[in-house]
C-alpha atoms as an extended CHARMM CRD file, in Angstrom:
* protein
*
       269  EXT
         1         1  MET       CA             95.9230000000       82.2120000000       83.6520000000  PROA      1               0.0000000000
         2         2  ASN       CA             94.1500000000       83.0350000000       80.4860000000  PROA      2               0.0000000000
         3         3  GLU       CA             95.4850000000       85.9850000000       78.3590000000  PROA      3               0.0000000000
         4         4  PHE       CA             93.8520000000       88.2780000000       76.1620000000  PROA      4               0.0000000000
         5         5  PHE       CA             94.3020000000       91.0920000000       73.6990000000  PROA      5               0.0000000000
         6         6  ILE       CA             91.2700000000       93.4340000000       73.8450000000  PROA      6               0.0000000000
         7         7  THR       CA             91.0690000000       96.1070000000       71.3510000000  PROA      7               0.0000000000
         8         8  LYS       CA             87.5870000000       97.3580000000       71.1750000000  PROA      8               0.0000000000
         9         9  PRO       CA             85.6890000000       99.6470000000       74.1980000000  PROA      9               0.0000000000
        10        10  GLU       CA             82.6120000000       97.3680000000       72.8490000000  PROA      10              0.0000000000
        11        11  ASP       CA             84.2080000000       94.1380000000       73.9910000000  PROA      11              0.0000000000
        12        12  GLU       CA             81.4250000000       91.9430000000       76.2500000000  PROA      12              0.0000000000
        13        13  ARG       CA             84.5280000000       90.9150000000       77.7760000000  PROA      13              0.0000000000
        14        14  VAL       CA             85.3930000000       93.9680000000       79.4520000000  PROA      14              0.0000000000
        15        15  ALA       CA             81.6820000000       95.4470000000       79.7280000000  PROA      15              0.0000000000
        16        16  ASP       CA             81.7330000000       95.1440000000       83.4680000000  PROA      16              0.0000000000
        17        17  PHE       CA             84.6650000000       97.9030000000       83.4790000000  PROA      17              0.0000000000
        18        18  VAL       CA             83.3380000000      100.1330000000       81.0380000000  PROA      18              0.0000000000
        19        19  GLY       CA             82.8190000000      103.9470000000       83.0470000000  PROA      19              0.0000000000
        20        20  LEU       CA             84.8210000000      102.7840000000       86.1610000000  PROA      20              0.0000000000
        21        21  SER       CA             85.2010000000      106.4290000000       86.7520000000  PROA      21              0.0000000000
        22        22  ASN       CA             81.2990000000      107.2110000000       87.2010000000  PROA      22              0.0000000000
        23        23  HSD       CA             81.1660000000      106.6110000000       90.9170000000  PROA      23              0.0000000000
        24        24  LYS       CA             77.4810000000      106.6990000000       91.2570000000  PROA      24              0.0000000000
        25        25  LEU       CA             76.9740000000      104.4560000000       88.4210000000  PROA      25              0.0000000000
        26        26  ARG       CA             79.3540000000      101.7110000000       90.1430000000  PROA      26              0.0000000000
        27        27  ARG       CA             78.2190000000      102.2310000000       93.7600000000  PROA      27              0.0000000000
        28        28  LEU       CA             74.5750000000      101.2280000000       92.5700000000  PROA      28              0.0000000000
        29        29  ARG       CA             75.9810000000       98.6590000000       90.7670000000  PROA      29              0.0000000000
        30        30  GLU       CA             77.9100000000       96.8370000000       93.6750000000  PROA      30              0.0000000000
        31        31  LYS       CA             75.0220000000       97.4920000000       95.9180000000  PROA      31              0.0000000000
        32        32  ASP       CA             72.7140000000       94.3160000000       96.9480000000  PROA      32              0.0000000000
        33        33  GLY       CA             70.5000000000       93.4900000000       93.7870000000  PROA      33              0.0000000000
        34        34  GLY       CA             73.1890000000       94.9820000000       91.9360000000  PROA      34              0.0000000000
        35        35  ASP       CA             75.1190000000       92.6570000000       88.4950000000  PROA      35              0.0000000000
        36        36  MET       CA             78.3330000000       93.8310000000       90.4150000000  PROA      36              0.0000000000
        37        37  ALA       CA             77.1460000000       92.8310000000       94.0960000000  PROA      37              0.0000000000
        38        38  PRO       CA             79.0140000000       89.4100000000       93.5590000000  PROA      38              0.0000000000
        39        39  TYR       CA             82.5980000000       90.9360000000       93.1800000000  PROA      39              0.0000000000
        40        40  PHE       CA             85.0000000000       93.5670000000       94.4500000000  PROA      40              0.0000000000
        41        41  ILE       CA             86.8160000000       95.5700000000       92.6060000000  PROA      41              0.0000000000
        42        42  GLY       CA             91.2700000000       95.9220000000       93.4010000000  PROA      42              0.0000000000
        43        43  GLU       CA             93.6530000000       98.1400000000       92.3070000000  PROA      43              0.0000000000
        44        44  GLY       CA             97.0810000000       98.8070000000       92.2450000000  PROA      44              0.0000000000
        45        45  ILE       CA            100.4530000000       95.8210000000       92.5860000000  PROA      45              0.0000000000
        46        46  ILE       CA            100.2700000000       96.3590000000       96.3880000000  PROA      46              0.0000000000
        47        47  VAL       CA             96.0450000000       96.2730000000       96.8640000000  PROA      47              0.0000000000
        48        48  ILE       CA             95.9590000000       93.3750000000       94.8260000000  PROA      48              0.0000000000
        49        49  ASN       CA             99.0510000000       91.0910000000       96.5270000000  PROA      49              0.0000000000
        50        50  ARG       CA             97.1710000000       91.9740000000       99.7690000000  PROA      50              0.0000000000
        51        51  ALA       CA             93.7460000000       90.5660000000       98.4020000000  PROA      51              0.0000000000
        52        52  LEU       CA             95.5380000000       87.1290000000       96.9860000000  PROA      52              0.0000000000
        53        53  ALA       CA             97.9210000000       87.2520000000      100.5240000000  PROA      53              0.0000000000
        54        54  VAL       CA             94.6370000000       86.3550000000      102.4760000000  PROA      54              0.0000000000
        55        55  GLY       CA             93.0520000000       84.3950000000      100.1790000000  PROA      55              0.0000000000
        56        56  HSD       CA             90.6570000000       86.7120000000       97.8330000000  PROA      56              0.0000000000
        57        57  LYS       CA             89.9490000000       84.8260000000       94.5980000000  PROA      57              0.0000000000
        58        58  LEU       CA             91.4110000000       86.9550000000       91.7000000000  PROA      58              0.0000000000
        59        59  LEU       CA             89.2430000000       86.4950000000       88.5110000000  PROA      59              0.0000000000
        60        60  THR       CA             89.9780000000       89.0520000000       86.4120000000  PROA      60              0.0000000000
        61        61  LEU       CA             92.9720000000       91.4190000000       85.4090000000  PROA      61              0.0000000000
        62        62  ILE       CA             92.8040000000       94.8800000000       83.4600000000  PROA      62              0.0000000000
        63        63  VAL       CA             96.1200000000       96.1230000000       82.6920000000  PROA      63              0.0000000000
        64        64  SER       CA             97.7570000000       97.8490000000       79.8930000000  PROA      64              0.0000000000
        65        65  GLU       CA             99.0740000000       95.6230000000       76.9020000000  PROA      65              0.0000000000
        66        66  LYS       CA            102.8220000000       95.9620000000       78.1710000000  PROA      66              0.0000000000
        67        67  PHE       CA            102.3950000000       95.2260000000       81.8280000000  PROA      67              0.0000000000
        68        68  ASP       CA            104.7200000000       92.6620000000       83.3470000000  PROA      68              0.0000000000
        69        69  HSD       CA            102.2300000000       90.4330000000       85.6410000000  PROA      69              0.0000000000
        70        70  SER       CA            105.2950000000       89.1930000000       87.3870000000  PROA      70              0.0000000000
        71        71  GLN       CA            104.4300000000       91.8530000000       89.8020000000  PROA      71              0.0000000000
        72        72  ILE       CA            101.2310000000       89.8960000000       91.1770000000  PROA      72              0.0000000000
        73        73  THR       CA            102.1740000000       87.4110000000       93.2910000000  PROA      73              0.0000000000
        74        74  ALA       CA            100.3400000000       84.2100000000       92.1700000000  PROA      74              0.0000000000
        75        75  VAL       CA             97.9900000000       84.9590000000       89.3790000000  PROA      75              0.0000000000
        76        76  PRO       CA             95.4270000000       81.8450000000       89.6270000000  PROA      76              0.0000000000
        77        77  GLN       CA             95.1800000000       79.6950000000       86.3960000000  PROA      77              0.0000000000
        78        78  GLU       CA             91.7820000000       80.3580000000       86.0160000000  PROA      78              0.0000000000
        79        79  CYS       CA             92.0910000000       84.5010000000       85.7890000000  PROA      79              0.0000000000
        80        80  ASN       CA             91.2200000000       86.3330000000       83.0760000000  PROA      80              0.0000000000
        81        81  VAL       CA             94.0330000000       88.7000000000       82.2700000000  PROA      81              0.0000000000
        82        82  PHE       CA             92.9390000000       91.4570000000       79.7390000000  PROA      82              0.0000000000
        83        83  ARG       CA             95.4940000000       93.2520000000       78.2370000000  PROA      83              0.0000000000
        84        84  CYS       CA             93.9580000000       96.4410000000       76.9770000000  PROA      84              0.0000000000
        85        85  SER       CA             94.4980000000       99.1710000000       73.9960000000  PROA      85              0.0000000000
        86        86  PRO       CA             94.8030000000      102.7230000000       74.9600000000  PROA      86              0.0000000000
        87        87  SER       CA             91.0690000000      103.3370000000       73.4870000000  PROA      87              0.0000000000
        88        88  VAL       CA             89.9640000000      100.7200000000       75.7440000000  PROA      88              0.0000000000
        89        89  LEU       CA             91.3630000000      102.0900000000       78.5070000000  PROA      89              0.0000000000
        90        90  GLU       CA             89.8670000000      105.4640000000       78.1770000000  PROA      90              0.0000000000
        91        91  ALA       CA             86.1420000000      103.8640000000       78.0170000000  PROA      91              0.0000000000
        92        92  ILE       CA             87.3220000000      102.2660000000       80.9800000000  PROA      92              0.0000000000
        93        93  THR       CA             89.0120000000      104.7710000000       83.5030000000  PROA      93              0.0000000000
        94        94  GLY       CA             88.8210000000      107.5070000000       81.1660000000  PROA      94              0.0000000000
        95        95  ARG       CA             92.6360000000      107.9130000000       80.5640000000  PROA      95              0.0000000000
        96        96  PRO       CA             93.9590000000      106.0070000000       77.6440000000  PROA      96              0.0000000000
        97        97  ASN       CA             97.0660000000      104.6590000000       80.1170000000  PROA      97              0.0000000000
        98        98  LEU       CA             97.3810000000      102.6960000000       82.9920000000  PROA      98              0.0000000000
        99        99  LYS       CA             99.6320000000      102.6220000000       85.5730000000  PROA      99              0.0000000000
       100       100  ASP       CA             98.0570000000       99.9690000000       88.0880000000  PROA      100             0.0000000000
       101       101  PRO       CA             95.9490000000       97.1840000000       87.4030000000  PROA      101             0.0000000000
       102       102  ILE       CA             92.7930000000       96.9620000000       88.0170000000  PROA      102             0.0000000000
       103       103  ALA       CA             91.1280000000       93.4690000000       89.5890000000  PROA      103             0.0000000000
       104       104  THR       CA             87.7180000000       91.8520000000       90.3020000000  PROA      104             0.0000000000
       105       105  PHE       CA             87.7420000000       89.5750000000       93.1610000000  PROA      105             0.0000000000
       106       106  LEU       CA             84.7410000000       87.3390000000       94.6280000000  PROA      106             0.0000000000
       107       107  ARG       CA             83.2170000000       88.8220000000       97.0300000000  PROA      107             0.0000000000
       108       108  PRO       CA             83.7020000000       86.9510000000      100.3600000000  PROA      108             0.0000000000
       109       109  PRO       CA             80.0200000000       85.9930000000      102.9300000000  PROA      109             0.0000000000
       110       110  GLN       CA             79.7140000000       88.8230000000      105.5970000000  PROA      110             0.0000000000
       111       111  ASN       CA             81.2930000000       88.0790000000      108.2940000000  PROA      111             0.0000000000
       112       112  LYS       CA             78.7560000000       87.2150000000      111.4560000000  PROA      112             0.0000000000
       113       113  PHE       CA             78.0780000000       90.0720000000      114.6010000000  PROA      113             0.0000000000
       114       114  GLU       CA             78.9340000000       87.1270000000      116.9850000000  PROA      114             0.0000000000
       115       115  GLU       CA             81.5600000000       85.8140000000      115.6340000000  PROA      115             0.0000000000
       116       116  LEU       CA             83.6150000000       89.2820000000      115.5170000000  PROA      116             0.0000000000
       117       117  THR       CA             82.4220000000       90.1470000000      118.9690000000  PROA      117             0.0000000000
       118       118  ARG       CA             83.2500000000       86.6850000000      120.9760000000  PROA      118             0.0000000000
       119       119  GLU       CA             87.1620000000       87.9160000000      121.1900000000  PROA      119             0.0000000000
       120       120  ALA       CA             87.2630000000       91.1790000000      120.8240000000  PROA      120             0.0000000000
       121       121  GLU       CA             88.7030000000       93.5580000000      122.7260000000  PROA      121             0.0000000000
       122       122  LEU       CA             88.7090000000       96.4890000000      120.5950000000  PROA      122             0.0000000000
       123       123  ILE       CA             85.8810000000       98.0180000000      118.0080000000  PROA      123             0.0000000000
       124       124  VAL       CA             84.9310000000      100.6460000000      115.8790000000  PROA      124             0.0000000000
       125       125  LEU       CA             81.0750000000      101.6670000000      114.0360000000  PROA      125             0.0000000000
       126       126  THR       CA             80.3850000000      103.7080000000      111.7430000000  PROA      126             0.0000000000
       127       127  GLU       CA             77.1900000000      105.1160000000      111.4190000000  PROA      127             0.0000000000
       128       128  SER       CA             76.7950000000      107.1380000000      107.7180000000  PROA      128             0.0000000000
       129       129  VAL       CA             80.0380000000      107.4220000000      107.2730000000  PROA      129             0.0000000000
       130       130  GLN       CA             79.4010000000      107.8430000000      103.2800000000  PROA      130             0.0000000000
       131       131  ASN       CA             82.6130000000      109.2270000000      101.7630000000  PROA      131             0.0000000000
       132       132  PRO       CA             84.5840000000      106.3900000000       99.7710000000  PROA      132             0.0000000000
       133       133  THR       CA             87.8900000000      108.1890000000      100.8520000000  PROA      133             0.0000000000
       134       134  ASN       CA             86.7710000000      108.2960000000      104.3530000000  PROA      134             0.0000000000
       135       135  MET       CA             86.2640000000      104.8080000000      104.9610000000  PROA      135             0.0000000000
       136       136  GLY       CA             88.9450000000      104.0420000000      103.4320000000  PROA      136             0.0000000000
       137       137  MET       CA             90.8670000000      105.6550000000      105.9870000000  PROA      137             0.0000000000
       138       138  VAL       CA             88.6840000000      104.5190000000      108.8270000000  PROA      138             0.0000000000
       139       139  MET       CA             89.8600000000      100.9800000000      107.8720000000  PROA      139             0.0000000000
       140       140  ARG       CA             93.5960000000      101.5220000000      107.0940000000  PROA      140             0.0000000000
       141       141  ASN       CA             93.4740000000      103.4210000000      110.6760000000  PROA      141             0.0000000000
       142       142  ALA       CA             91.8930000000      100.7340000000      111.9580000000  PROA      142             0.0000000000
       143       143  ALA       CA             94.4200000000       98.4630000000      110.6680000000  PROA      143             0.0000000000
       144       144  ALA       CA             97.1900000000      100.2590000000      112.1580000000  PROA      144             0.0000000000
       145       145  PHE       CA             95.8760000000      100.5850000000      115.6270000000  PROA      145             0.0000000000
       146       146  GLY       CA             95.0410000000       96.7300000000      115.9540000000  PROA      146             0.0000000000
       147       147  VAL       CA             91.1890000000       96.9490000000      115.5880000000  PROA      147             0.0000000000
       148       148  ASP       CA             89.9320000000       93.5700000000      116.2060000000  PROA      148             0.0000000000
       149       149  ALA       CA             86.5490000000       94.5680000000      114.2140000000  PROA      149             0.0000000000
       150       150  VAL       CA             84.7710000000       96.8850000000      112.4310000000  PROA      150             0.0000000000
       151       151  PHE       CA             80.5970000000       97.6130000000      112.4230000000  PROA      151             0.0000000000
       152       152  PHE       CA             79.3180000000       99.7480000000      109.2000000000  PROA      152             0.0000000000
       153       153  ASP       CA             75.6690000000      100.6790000000      109.0440000000  PROA      153             0.0000000000
       154       154  PRO       CA             73.4540000000      100.5720000000      105.2950000000  PROA      154             0.0000000000
       155       155  GLN       CA             73.6720000000      104.3510000000      104.9750000000  PROA      155             0.0000000000
       156       156  SER       CA             78.1740000000      103.6910000000      105.3250000000  PROA      156             0.0000000000
       157       157  CYS       CA             79.9950000000      103.3570000000      102.1920000000  PROA      157             0.0000000000
       158       158  ASP       CA             80.9270000000       99.6780000000      101.6310000000  PROA      158             0.0000000000
       159       159  PRO       CA             84.4790000000       98.7920000000      103.1840000000  PROA      159             0.0000000000
       160       160  LEU       CA             84.9790000000       96.8570000000       99.7230000000  PROA      160             0.0000000000
       161       161  TYR       CA             83.8640000000       99.7330000000       97.3750000000  PROA      161             0.0000000000
       162       162  ARG       CA             86.6480000000      100.5280000000       94.6660000000  PROA      162             0.0000000000
       163       163  ARG       CA             87.7450000000      103.6010000000       96.2800000000  PROA      163             0.0000000000
       164       164  ALA       CA             87.6730000000      102.5640000000       99.8940000000  PROA      164             0.0000000000
       165       165  VAL       CA             89.5650000000      100.1300000000       99.2090000000  PROA      165             0.0000000000
       166       166  ARG       CA             92.4450000000      101.7380000000       97.1860000000  PROA      166             0.0000000000
       167       167  VAL       CA             92.4080000000      104.3430000000       99.5580000000  PROA      167             0.0000000000
       168       168  SER       CA             93.0190000000      101.7490000000      102.7000000000  PROA      168             0.0000000000
       169       169  MET       CA             96.3400000000      100.2660000000      100.2830000000  PROA      169             0.0000000000
       170       170  GLY       CA             94.6420000000       96.8090000000      100.7620000000  PROA      170             0.0000000000
       171       171  GLN       CA             94.9340000000       97.1210000000      104.7700000000  PROA      171             0.0000000000
       172       172  VAL       CA             90.8890000000       96.4020000000      104.8000000000  PROA      172             0.0000000000
       173       173  PHE       CA             91.5280000000       92.6560000000      103.8430000000  PROA      173             0.0000000000
       174       174  SER       CA             93.6140000000       92.6780000000      107.4100000000  PROA      174             0.0000000000
       175       175  VAL       CA             90.2090000000       94.2600000000      109.1930000000  PROA      175             0.0000000000
       176       176  PRO       CA             87.2770000000       91.6490000000      110.0660000000  PROA      176             0.0000000000
       177       177  HSD       CA             83.8080000000       93.6100000000      109.5250000000  PROA      177             0.0000000000
       178       178  THR       CA             80.5800000000       93.2970000000      108.8020000000  PROA      178             0.0000000000
       179       179  GLN       CA             77.2550000000       95.7320000000      107.7860000000  PROA      179             0.0000000000
       180       180  VAL       CA             74.5530000000       96.0400000000      111.0250000000  PROA      180             0.0000000000
       181       181  LEU       CA             71.0590000000       97.0960000000      110.5640000000  PROA      181             0.0000000000
       182       182  SER       CA             71.3840000000       99.5570000000      113.1420000000  PROA      182             0.0000000000
       183       183  ILE       CA             74.0110000000      101.1260000000      115.0490000000  PROA      183             0.0000000000
       184       184  PRO       CA             72.1730000000      101.7960000000      118.6630000000  PROA      184             0.0000000000
       185       185  LYS       CA             70.9970000000       98.4540000000      118.4080000000  PROA      185             0.0000000000
       186       186  ALA       CA             75.0610000000       97.1150000000      117.7400000000  PROA      186             0.0000000000
       187       187  ILE       CA             75.9200000000       99.5210000000      121.0640000000  PROA      187             0.0000000000
       188       188  SER       CA             73.3000000000       97.8910000000      122.8690000000  PROA      188             0.0000000000
       189       189  ALA       CA             74.0260000000       94.6210000000      122.1790000000  PROA      189             0.0000000000
       190       190  LEU       CA             78.1810000000       95.8730000000      122.7740000000  PROA      190             0.0000000000
       191       191  THR       CA             77.3210000000       97.2320000000      126.1450000000  PROA      191             0.0000000000
       192       192  GLY       CA             75.2720000000       93.9510000000      127.1410000000  PROA      192             0.0000000000
       193       193  LYS       CA             79.1730000000       92.0560000000      126.3390000000  PROA      193             0.0000000000
       194       194  GLY       CA             80.6180000000       94.0870000000      128.4410000000  PROA      194             0.0000000000
       195       195  PHE       CA             81.9620000000       96.7400000000      126.4730000000  PROA      195             0.0000000000
       196       196  LEU       CA             82.5860000000      100.6950000000      127.1240000000  PROA      196             0.0000000000
       197       197  THR       CA             80.5900000000      101.9400000000      124.4020000000  PROA      197             0.0000000000
       198       198  ILE       CA             81.8820000000      105.2500000000      123.6880000000  PROA      198             0.0000000000
       199       199  ALA       CA             80.3000000000      107.9820000000      121.1490000000  PROA      199             0.0000000000
       200       200  LEU       CA             83.0340000000      110.4940000000      119.8050000000  PROA      200             0.0000000000
       201       201  THR       CA             81.4620000000      114.1270000000      119.6040000000  PROA      201             0.0000000000
       202       202  PRO       CA             82.6680000000      117.5720000000      118.7470000000  PROA      202             0.0000000000
       203       203  ASP       CA             80.1780000000      118.6720000000      121.6340000000  PROA      203             0.0000000000
       204       204  PRO       CA             82.1030000000      120.1970000000      124.4360000000  PROA      204             0.0000000000
       205       205  LYS       CA             79.9870000000      119.0970000000      127.1500000000  PROA      205             0.0000000000
       206       206  SER       CA             81.4900000000      115.8040000000      126.5530000000  PROA      206             0.0000000000
       207       207  GLU       CA             84.0990000000      114.5230000000      128.8610000000  PROA      207             0.0000000000
       208       208  ASN       CA             87.3230000000      114.3800000000      127.4810000000  PROA      208             0.0000000000
       209       209  LEU       CA             88.4980000000      111.1820000000      126.0190000000  PROA      209             0.0000000000
       210       210  SER       CA             91.5220000000      110.2810000000      127.9970000000  PROA      210             0.0000000000
       211       211  ALA       CA             89.8310000000      110.8580000000      130.8280000000  PROA      211             0.0000000000
       212       212  ILE       CA             87.3760000000      107.9560000000      130.1930000000  PROA      212             0.0000000000
       213       213  LEU       CA             90.0200000000      105.7460000000      129.2700000000  PROA      213             0.0000000000
       214       214  GLU       CA             92.2890000000      106.4830000000      132.0280000000  PROA      214             0.0000000000
       215       215  GLU       CA             89.2010000000      105.3390000000      134.8510000000  PROA      215             0.0000000000
       216       216  THR       CA             88.1960000000      101.9480000000      132.8900000000  PROA      216             0.0000000000
       217       217  SER       CA             89.5490000000       98.5140000000      132.0650000000  PROA      217             0.0000000000
       218       218  GLN       CA             86.8010000000       97.0190000000      130.3130000000  PROA      218             0.0000000000
       219       219  SER       CA             87.0450000000       96.3490000000      126.3850000000  PROA      219             0.0000000000
       220       220  ILE       CA             86.7010000000       99.3150000000      124.2300000000  PROA      220             0.0000000000
       221       221  ALA       CA             83.9200000000      100.1910000000      121.2920000000  PROA      221             0.0000000000
       222       222  LEU       CA             84.6480000000      103.6480000000      119.1050000000  PROA      222             0.0000000000
       223       223  ILE       CA             81.5960000000      104.9860000000      117.5050000000  PROA      223             0.0000000000
       224       224  ILE       CA             82.2110000000      107.3100000000      114.8740000000  PROA      224             0.0000000000
       225       225  GLY       CA             79.6780000000      109.3850000000      112.6400000000  PROA      225             0.0000000000
       226       226  SER       CA             78.7250000000      111.1810000000      109.2490000000  PROA      226             0.0000000000
       227       227  GLU       CA             80.9370000000      113.9580000000      108.1230000000  PROA      227             0.0000000000
       228       228  GLY       CA             78.4130000000      116.5600000000      108.3760000000  PROA      228             0.0000000000
       229       229  PHE       CA             76.3320000000      115.1960000000      111.4960000000  PROA      229             0.0000000000
       230       230  GLY       CA             77.9220000000      113.6010000000      113.5620000000  PROA      230             0.0000000000
       231       231  LEU       CA             75.8470000000      111.0590000000      115.2360000000  PROA      231             0.0000000000
       232       232  SER       CA             72.6430000000      109.9790000000      115.5690000000  PROA      232             0.0000000000
       233       233  THR       CA             70.6750000000      111.1410000000      118.4790000000  PROA      233             0.0000000000
       234       234  ASN       CA             69.6250000000      107.3970000000      119.2740000000  PROA      234             0.0000000000
       235       235  SER       CA             73.0320000000      106.5150000000      119.1030000000  PROA      235             0.0000000000
       236       236  LEU       CA             74.2710000000      108.9680000000      121.1530000000  PROA      236             0.0000000000
       237       237  THR       CA             71.9380000000      108.0420000000      124.0620000000  PROA      237             0.0000000000
       238       238  ALA       CA             72.4080000000      104.3260000000      123.4360000000  PROA      238             0.0000000000
       239       239  ALA       CA             76.3910000000      104.7860000000      124.3430000000  PROA      239             0.0000000000
       240       240  ASP       CA             77.3030000000      104.7660000000      127.6530000000  PROA      240             0.0000000000
       241       241  CYS       CA             79.2360000000      107.8640000000      126.9780000000  PROA      241             0.0000000000
       242       242  THR       CA             79.7950000000      110.7240000000      124.5600000000  PROA      242             0.0000000000
       243       243  ALA       CA             83.6510000000      111.8870000000      124.4390000000  PROA      243             0.0000000000
       244       244  GLN       CA             85.3010000000      114.7330000000      122.9620000000  PROA      244             0.0000000000
       245       245  ILE       CA             88.8710000000      115.3080000000      121.6270000000  PROA      245             0.0000000000
       246       246  PRO       CA             90.2780000000      118.7600000000      123.0650000000  PROA      246             0.0000000000
       247       247  MET       CA             91.0110000000      120.8260000000      120.5560000000  PROA      247             0.0000000000
       248       248  HSD       CA             92.7730000000      124.5740000000      120.4830000000  PROA      248             0.0000000000
       249       249  ASN       CA             92.2450000000      127.6250000000      117.8150000000  PROA      249             0.0000000000
       250       250  ASN       CA             88.5590000000      127.6350000000      117.3180000000  PROA      250             0.0000000000
       251       251  VAL       CA             89.0030000000      124.4130000000      115.8330000000  PROA      251             0.0000000000
       252       252  ASP       CA             85.6900000000      122.5480000000      116.4720000000  PROA      252             0.0000000000
       253       253  SER       CA             86.0150000000      119.7450000000      114.9800000000  PROA      253             0.0000000000
       254       254  LEU       CA             88.1090000000      116.7500000000      113.0270000000  PROA      254             0.0000000000
       255       255  ASN       CA             87.9420000000      114.6700000000      110.0800000000  PROA      255             0.0000000000
       256       256  VAL       CA             85.8740000000      111.7510000000      111.2630000000  PROA      256             0.0000000000
       257       257  ALA       CA             89.0040000000      109.5140000000      110.1680000000  PROA      257             0.0000000000
       258       258  THR       CA             91.5150000000      111.8730000000      111.5390000000  PROA      258             0.0000000000
       259       259  SER       CA             89.3740000000      112.1420000000      114.5970000000  PROA      259             0.0000000000
       260       260  LEU       CA             89.2150000000      108.4130000000      115.1560000000  PROA      260             0.0000000000
       261       261  ALA       CA             93.4260000000      107.8900000000      114.5930000000  PROA      261             0.0000000000
       262       262  ILE       CA             93.3420000000      110.3600000000      117.5300000000  PROA      262             0.0000000000
       263       263  ALA       CA             91.2160000000      108.1730000000      119.5180000000  PROA      263             0.0000000000
       264       264  LEU       CA             92.8360000000      104.5840000000      118.7340000000  PROA      264             0.0000000000
       265       265  TYR       CA             96.2960000000      106.0820000000      119.8460000000  PROA      265             0.0000000000
       266       266  ALA       CA             94.8520000000      107.1920000000      122.6320000000  PROA      266             0.0000000000
       267       267  VAL       CA             93.1780000000      103.9890000000      123.6240000000  PROA      267             0.0000000000
       268       268  GLN       CA             96.5550000000      102.0910000000      123.0080000000  PROA      268             0.0000000000
       269       269  ASN       CA             98.6150000000      104.3590000000      125.1040000000  PROA      269             0.0000000000
């Protein structure tokens, strides 16, 4: 590895990291066509080690001046390690100290829909799940309950967005995922492949999820929608059925990631 001490915030070697706490700007830079589109950011020792364990290429490490790099399992020889002064760290993160290292990885190629569905038995689709925290929890839940693939639409948060990766605790790396242009079209394609496509909704007119699962032996695709408005009419119509999770005390809905966790547990049991 190549170690450098960075003492000035204007140093060009850390230009890509300055203003990391500006989430709106960061997401624009990481979208297709942005200067950070070929990369993704991982934060924390656990996240970085999990990325390395599955073969992601580590390019750069941002650390404090006294960080013990032996905590990272295997820093590649070609990786640049920037040991930053407090003023540089403040320009990057908004704080003069840094507990967890920040890493840049080369973004992997997109997985193919056909490849991910070929032998899958349990799939999750997200429509307009825009909140990075929710997307991170979706991916963590998917890993915990053995989901074979996650498909997300262009309006959903990128699972490799910095905050989503951190919230997932690096579990995003253990779940194959890819973007699909249209959730309704993806639902139709999965139905054609023999999946039972289930749209999760708080609509009280929908059948209870447990009742639907008791009557099927098909592979399952669970579809979840935006935090505010849920699934689009087109997605609800395209699905084989809609399902609700029964609740008490006049609670009409749960957080999207919480609902998914309950649904995945029901599928497994």
